[in-house]
MIDOSE-1310 file (N, C-alpha, C; in nm, 2 decimals, decimal comma, always signed):
residues 113
xxxx	+0,09/-0,14/+0,00/+0,01/-0,03/+0,00/+0,09/+0,12/+0,01; +0,10/+0,20/-0,14/+0,19/+0,32/-0,09/+0,12/+0,43/-0,06; +0,00/+0,43/+0,00/-0,06/+0,55/+0,06/-0,01/+0,55/+0,22; +0,08/+0,45/+0,26/+0,12/+0,47/+0,39/+0,25/+0,55/+0,40
xxxx	+0,35/+0,55/+0,29/+0,40/+0,61/+0,26/+0,41/+0,75/+0,22; +0,29/+0,77/+0,14/+0,24/+0,92/+0,09/+0,19/+0,94/+0,21; +0,12/+0,92/+0,29/+0,06/+1,00/+0,42/+0,17/+1,03/+0,52; +0,32/+0,92/+0,56/+0,42/+0,94/+0,63/+0,48/+1,07/+0,56
xxxx	+0,48/+1,10/+0,48/+0,55/+1,20/+0,40/+0,47/+1,32/+0,41; +0,34/+1,35/+0,42/+0,27/+1,45/+0,41/+0,26/+1,47/+0,54; +0,27/+1,39/+0,64/+0,26/+1,45/+0,81/+0,40/+1,50/+0,83; +0,53/+1,45/+0,77/+0,65/+1,50/+0,80/+0,64/+1,63/+0,74
xxxx	+0,62/+1,66/+0,61/+0,61/+1,78/+0,55/+0,51/+1,87/+0,65; +0,38/+1,85/+0,71/+0,34/+1,93/+0,76/+0,38/+1,98/+0,88; +0,45/+1,89/+0,96/+0,49/+1,87/+1,12/+0,63/+1,99/+1,08; +0,67/+1,95/+0,97/+0,81/+2,04/+0,95/+0,78/+2,17/+0,93
xxxx	+0,67/+2,21/+0,86/+0,64/+2,32/+0,81/+0,58/+2,42/+0,94; +0,53/+2,34/+1,01/+0,47/+2,38/+1,13/+0,57/+2,43/+1,22; +0,64/+2,34/+1,25/+0,79/+2,37/+1,35/+0,85/+2,47/+1,29; +0,89/+2,49/+1,18/+0,97/+2,59/+1,13/+0,89/+2,76/+1,12
xxxx	+0,73/+2,74/+1,15/+0,66/+2,89/+1,14/+0,64/+2,89/+1,28; +0,70/+2,80/+1,40/+0,68/+2,83/+1,54/+0,53/+2,81/+1,57; +0,44/+2,72/+1,51/+0,34/+2,65/+1,54/+0,36/+2,56/+1,64; +0,22/+2,55/+1,76/+0,25/+2,45/+1,86/+0,16/+2,32/+1,84
xxxx	+0,09/+2,33/+1,76/-0,02/+2,21/+1,69/-0,07/+2,24/+1,54; -0,09/+2,14/+1,48/-0,16/+2,15/+1,37/-0,31/+2,12/+1,39; -0,43/+2,19/+1,36/-0,54/+2,18/+1,38/-0,61/+2,11/+1,24; -0,57/+2,15/+1,14/-0,63/+2,08/+1,02/-0,53/+2,08/+0,91
xxxx	-0,56/+1,98/+0,82/-0,47/+1,95/+0,70/-0,57/+1,93/+0,58; -0,52/+1,99/+0,48/-0,62/+1,98/+0,34/-0,59/+1,92/+0,23; -0,58/+1,82/+0,16/-0,51/+1,76/+0,06/-0,61/+1,77/-0,06; -0,56/+1,78/-0,16/-0,61/+1,79/-0,31/-0,54/+1,64/-0,35
xxxx	-0,65/+1,54/-0,39/-0,63/+1,43/-0,45/-0,69/+1,39/-0,61; -0,61/+1,38/-0,67/-0,68/+1,37/-0,82/-0,74/+1,24/-0,85; -0,85/+1,22/-0,94/-0,91/+1,11/-0,95/-0,87/+1,04/-1,02; -0,76/+1,06/-1,09/-0,64/+0,99/-1,19/-0,50/+0,92/-1,13
xxxx	-0,51/+1,00/-0,98/-0,39/+0,97/-0,93/-0,33/+0,83/-0,90; -0,40/+0,74/-0,90/-0,40/+0,61/-0,86/-0,37/+0,60/-0,67; -0,44/+0,70/-0,63/-0,43/+0,72/-0,48/-0,56/+0,69/-0,42; -0,60/+0,59/-0,34/-0,71/+0,59/-0,27/-0,75/+0,65/-0,16
xxxx	-0,82/+0,75/-0,16/-0,86/+0,84/-0,06/-0,90/+0,77/+0,09; -0,99/+0,66/+0,07/-1,00/+0,57/+0,19/-0,88/+0,51/+0,27; -0,78/+0,50/+0,17/-0,66/+0,43/+0,22/-0,56/+0,54/+0,29; -0,58/+0,66/+0,21/-0,50/+0,78/+0,32/-0,55/+0,78/+0,42
xxxx	-0,69/+0,79/+0,43/-0,75/+0,81/+0,58/-0,72/+0,73/+0,68; -0,73/+0,59/+0,63/-0,67/+0,49/+0,72/-0,50/+0,50/+0,77; -0,45/+0,53/+0,67/-0,29/+0,55/+0,69/-0,30/+0,67/+0,80; -0,37/+0,78/+0,78/-0,35/+0,89/+0,85/-0,37/+0,87/+1,00
xxxx	-0,49/+0,78/+0,99/-0,52/+0,77/+1,17/-0,39/+0,66/+1,22; -0,30/+0,59/+1,13/-0,20/+0,53/+1,19/-0,06/+0,59/+1,21; -0,03/+0,73/+1,14/+0,07/+0,78/+1,15/+0,07/+0,92/+1,20; -0,04/+0,95/+1,25/-0,06/+1,13/+1,29/-0,05/+1,11/+1,45
xxxx	-0,05/+1,01/+1,52/-0,01/+0,98/+1,66/+0,12/+1,04/+1,71; +0,15/+1,13/+1,79/+0,28/+1,17/+1,87/+0,35/+1,26/+1,79; +0,26/+1,34/+1,70/+0,33/+1,43/+1,60/+0,25/+1,57/+1,62; +0,29/+1,70/+1,58/+0,22/+1,81/+1,59/+0,08/+1,79/+1,52
xxxx	+0,05/+1,69/+1,44/-0,05/+1,68/+1,37/-0,14/+1,58/+1,43; -0,13/+1,57/+1,56/-0,19/+1,44/+1,63/-0,36/+1,44/+1,64; -0,36/+1,60/+1,66/-0,51/+1,62/+1,71/-0,57/+1,68/+1,56; -0,52/+1,69/+1,45/-0,56/+1,74/+1,34/-0,68/+1,68/+1,26
xxxx	-0,75/+1,75/+1,18/-0,85/+1,71/+1,12/-0,82/+1,70/+0,96; -0,85/+1,57/+0,90/-0,77/+1,55/+0,75/-0,90/+1,59/+0,67; -0,88/+1,66/+0,57/-1,01/+1,69/+0,45/-0,94/+1,66/+0,31; -0,99/+1,54/+0,27/-0,93/+1,53/+0,14/-1,03/+1,58/-0,01
xxxx	-0,98/+1,65/-0,09/-1,05/+1,74/-0,18/-1,02/+1,64/-0,28; -1,13/+1,56/-0,39/-1,11/+1,52/-0,50/-1,11/+1,64/-0,63; -1,00/+1,61/-0,72/-0,98/+1,69/-0,81/-1,01/+1,60/-0,95; -1,11/+1,66/-1,03/-1,15/+1,59/-1,15/-1,02/+1,58/-1,24
xxxx	-1,06/+1,47/-1,32/-0,96/+1,50/-1,44/-0,96/+1,58/-1,55; -0,88/+1,64/-1,58/-0,92/+1,75/-1,73/-0,79/+1,76/-1,79; -0,82/+1,77/-1,94/-0,69/+1,78/-2,01/-0,70/+1,85/-2,15; -0,59/+1,87/-2,20/-0,55/+1,99/-2,33/-0,57/+1,89/-2,44
xxxx	-0,68/+1,89/-2,55/-0,68/+1,83/-2,67/-0,61/+1,90/-2,75; -0,50/+1,85/-2,80/-0,42/+1,90/-2,91/-0,49/+1,94/-3,03; -0,60/+1,86/-3,07/-0,63/+1,86/-3,18/-0,77/+1,96/-3,19; -0,82/+1,99/-3,06/-0,96/+2,05/-3,07/-0,91/+2,18/-3,02
xxxx	-0,78/+2,18/-2,96/-0,74/+2,31/-2,87/-0,82/+2,38/-2,78; -0,88/+2,28/-2,70/-0,93/+2,32/-2,59/-0,94/+2,21/-2,47; -0,99/+2,27/-2,34/-1,00/+2,19/-2,20/-1,10/+2,10/-2,21; -1,06/+1,96/-2,21/-1,15/+1,87/-2,19/-1,17/+1,80/-2,06
xxxx	-1,28/+1,73/-2,03/-1,29/+1,63/-1,92/-1,22/+1,51/-1,95; -1,15/+1,43/-1,84/-1,08/+1,32/-1,88/-1,14/+1,21/-1,78; -1,18/+1,10/-1,82/-1,23/+1,00/-1,72/-1,13/+0,90/-1,69; -1,02/+0,91/-1,77/-0,93/+0,78/-1,73/-0,80/+0,86/-1,80
xxxx	-0,69/+0,80/-1,74/-0,53/+0,84/-1,80/-0,56/+0,79/-1,95; -0,52/+0,88/-2,05/-0,48/+0,85/-2,17/-0,61/+0,86/-2,25; -0,69/+0,90/-2,19/-0,84/+0,85/-2,26/-0,84/+0,97/-2,36; -0,96/+0,96/-2,45/-0,98/+1,02/-2,55/-1,06/+1,15/-2,51
xxxx	-1,06/+1,25/-2,62/-1,08/+1,36/-2,60/-1,24/+1,34/-2,61; -1,34/+1,42/-2,52/-1,47/+1,39/-2,51/-1,55/+1,45/-2,64; -1,46/+1,54/-2,72/-1,51/+1,62/-2,81/-1,46/+1,55/-2,98; -1,35/+1,53/-2,98/-1,32/+1,46/-3,13/-1,31/+1,33/-3,13
xxxx	-1,28/+1,26/-2,99/-1,23/+1,14/-2,98/-1,10/+1,08/-3,00; -1,02/+1,18/-3,05/-0,87/+1,13/-3,10/-0,81/+1,14/-2,94; -0,72/+1,06/-2,93/-0,61/+1,04/-2,80/-0,50/+1,14/-2,79; -0,52/+1,25/-2,84/-0,36/+1,36/-2,81/-0,43/+1,44/-2,72
xxxx	-0,43/+1,40/-2,62/-0,46/+1,49/-2,50/-0,36/+1,46/-2,37; -0,35/+1,60/-2,35/-0,24/+1,63/-2,25/-0,28/+1,66/-2,13; -0,27/+1,57/-2,02/-0,35/+1,60/-1,85/-0,29/+1,70/-1,83; -0,40/+1,79/-1,76/-0,34/+1,90/-1,67/-0,39/+1,88/-1,55
xxxx	-0,50/+1,82/-1,54/-0,52/+1,80/-1,38/-0,60/+1,66/-1,36; -0,60/+1,60/-1,20/-0,67/+1,49/-1,16/-0,57/+1,42/-1,16; -0,43/+1,42/-1,15/-0,31/+1,35/-1,13/-0,25/+1,39/-0,98; -0,30/+1,47/-0,94/-0,20/+1,55/-0,83/-0,25/+1,47/-0,69
xxxx	-0,14/+1,51/-0,60/-0,16/+1,47/-0,48/-0,08/+1,59/-0,41; -0,12/+1,68/-0,32/-0,07/+1,80/-0,28/-0,15/+1,87/-0,19; -0,06/+1,91/-0,08/-0,10/+2,00/+0,04/-0,20/+2,11/+0,00; -0,31/+2,09/+0,02/-0,37/+2,23/-0,02/-0,34/+2,34/+0,06
xxxx	-0,35/+2,34/+0,19/-0,30/+2,42/+0,33/-0,31/+2,33/+0,43; -0,31/+2,38/+0,54/-0,30/+2,35/+0,66/-0,36/+2,47/+0,77; -0,42/+2,45/+0,90/-0,43/+2,54/+1,00/-0,34/+2,50/+1,12; -0,27/+2,60/+1,17/-0,20/+2,55/+1,29/-0,24/+2,67/+1,37
x	-0,17/+2,64/+1,54/-0,16/+2,75/+1,64/-0,11/+2,76/+1,70
């Protein structure tokens, strides 16, 4: 389960950032997780429960925002929704679509005290 190492890295980044900014505690964490990222949000939540204890984020709430898949069709010259990686353009049906959203995993923000 790669979500465990991902969540360990998220907690490490969040706690280090909080420490560097003089925070005593992390109150909340918001993550953006793309629907095409191959990251399971339920597994992330499970792993969060396992790795947060004993850290500055031990009492923090975790919110996961799902980001829809999106791409730029090189043939149509417009942004289109993507339902899967390397999927076709929803307008012209061609497969020359460059993914622009939906594969990310990033820390959107965090609240500290």
